[in-house]
N, C-alpha and C positions, 0 to 999 in steps of 0.2 A: 511556549506553548507555540504547537505546526495549527495554522489555520485550515478550518473547515473545510477552506475553498479550495487552499493548497491539495489536502487529502484528497480530496475527489479525483479533480486534474489528475493526480498523482493515480488513482486508481484505473481514469478512463484511459491515459497513455501506455500506460505497461501495464496493464492488465484489460485491454480493451472490454472495461463494462461498459453498459449504456447510465446513464446520468442517475436513473432511479435507482441500478443496482449498486454506482458506488459513491450516491446517498447511504445506502443502506446498510453497506460495510464500512464508511465514515461512523456513522450510528452505532452501529454493533463496539466499532473500537472504542468510541468516547465512553458508553456507558457499561462496555461489559468488558473493557478492557485488550481485545483481539475482534479481531475479525477474520473470514475465508476469502481470499479473494483469487483464488482458485487449484486445481492440483496438475500440477506440472513436476516433468524428468527431474533428474537434480542440478544438472548442467542451467535445465531454463530456471530453476526456481534460484538458481547462486545467483544468475545473469542478474534474473528482477531485480532480487534481491541486494544486488554492487549495485544497478540503476537507479534505485532508488535511494538507496545510505547517500549517494553525491549528488541526485539531484537536491534533499535534503540539507544534507553540508554546504551546497552552494550557496544557498537561498535563507541559511540560518536557524534552521530548523529545525527542532531535537525527532524528528520521526523514526520509527524504527521500524521497519521493516523485513522479519526474519522467516527462517524454512524452517516447517515442523515434520516428522515423518511421519504418513498415514500409519 
């Protein structure tokens, strides 16, 4: 599992979410399986997905971040 504090930190760092919003998104993921971190152009979204995945791997967490087309 991925610790909730780690997920909140990722949301704050990579998606510039304020703490309260990061907690809300983390809880959406926890309860519903996914949450919206933001809306970005394809290039920026791909970069953020890669950065989150790399950090999660470095910390041995199975955190999954993906982008979806609107």
